[in-house]
C-alpha positions in Angstrom: 0.0 0.0 0.0 1.3 3.4 -0.9 1.6 6.6 1.1 -1.7 7.9 2.3 -2.6 11.6 2.4 -5.1 13.8 4.1 -6.5 17.0 2.6 -6.4 20.3 4.4 -10.0 19.9 5.7 -9.1 16.5 7.1 -5.9 17.7 8.8 -7.9 20.7 10.3 -10.4 18.3 11.8 -7.8 15.8 13.0 -5.9 18.6 14.7 -9.0 20.4 15.9 -7.7 23.6 14.1 -9.2 25.8 11.4 -8.6 25.2 7.7 -6.9 28.7 7.7 -4.5 27.6 10.4 -3.5 24.5 8.3 -2.8 26.7 5.3 -1.0 29.4 7.1 0.7 27.8 10.2 1.2 24.1 9.4 4.2 24.6 7.2 5.8 27.0 9.8 5.5 24.3 12.6 7.1 21.6 10.5 4.1 19.9 8.7 5.3 19.6 5.0 2.5 20.3 2.5 2.5 18.4 -0.8 1.1 20.1 -3.8 -0.7 18.1 -6.5 -1.4 19.9 -9.7 -0.7 23.5 -10.6 -2.1 27.0 -10.1 -5.4 27.7 -8.5 -6.6 24.1 -8.9 -3.7 22.6 -7.0 -4.6 20.3 -4.2 -2.6 20.7 -1.0 -2.3 17.5 1.0 -0.3 16.2 4.0 1.1 12.7 4.6 -1.0 11.0 7.3 2.1 9.6 8.9 3.7 13.1 9.1 0.6 14.6 10.8 0.5 11.7 13.3 4.2 12.0 14.1 3.9 15.8 14.5 1.0 15.2 17.0 3.1 12.8 19.0 5.9 15.3 19.2 3.5 18.0 20.6 2.2 15.9 23.5 4.4 16.0 26.6 6.0 12.6 27.2 4.9 11.0 30.5 
């Protein structure tokens, strides 16, 4: 099975953040966006594994 991706809306729901936050802040905090297509119709997606790893890094280790 190949790499699985989430779209911006799915990432926003998963992180309990706004879609605007995902577009603006996610790249700044280390979540790498992948662009599929060109121009205004490009789809921005994130690797599910990257998002899950980022979440694990944010939670304090017990």
